[in-house]
N, C-alpha and C positions, 0 to 999 in steps of 0.2 A: 531693661533697656532705659537709658537715661536720654531724655529729649533736651536738647540745648535750648536755652532761653531765646536764642536768636531765631528759633523756629516760630516764635510767637511774638510778632512785632507789636509794639505798644500802640494802642488805639485811643487811650484816654489822655489826650494832650493837656487837658485842664489839670489833672492830677500831676502830670509831669512838670508843668510850670510851677505848681505849688511846691512840689518836692525840690525842684531846682532852687527856689527861693529859700527854703529851709536849709539846704546844703550850703548855699552862699553865705547865709547869716550865721551858720554854726560857729565859726571861729570867733565872731564878735559877741554873740548872745549866749553861746553855750548849749550843751545837749538838752538840758531841761526846757529852756525856752523854745528851742527848735521843736522839741516834742510837743509842747503845749500848742505851738502854732499849727502843727500838723493835725493835732486833735481838734482844734477849733475850726479848721478848714475841712473837717470830716474825712480826712485821709484814713483809710482802713488801718487798724493797729498793726497788722502784719507787714503792711507796706512801710509804715513809719519805722518800725523796729529794723526791718531789713535796710532801709535807707540810712538810718542814723547809726546803727550798731554794726552792720555788716555791709559796708559800702562796696566790697568786691562782689557781692551778690546782686547789686542793683543793675537793672536793665539799662542799657545805654541807647537803645534804638527807639 
């Protein structure tokens, strides 16, 4: 049984804000620099990969 991501609302607003900054900068700075930014901000590697490489898997709530 697959549980929808919507069933788990986001609680880490700080990480959400950092991820939003990386996504906004992506067209200008590129994938590598966005990834470096997320790493420097201590965003978990699985979150960074999902955010940058698989945007359709990103939580939106």
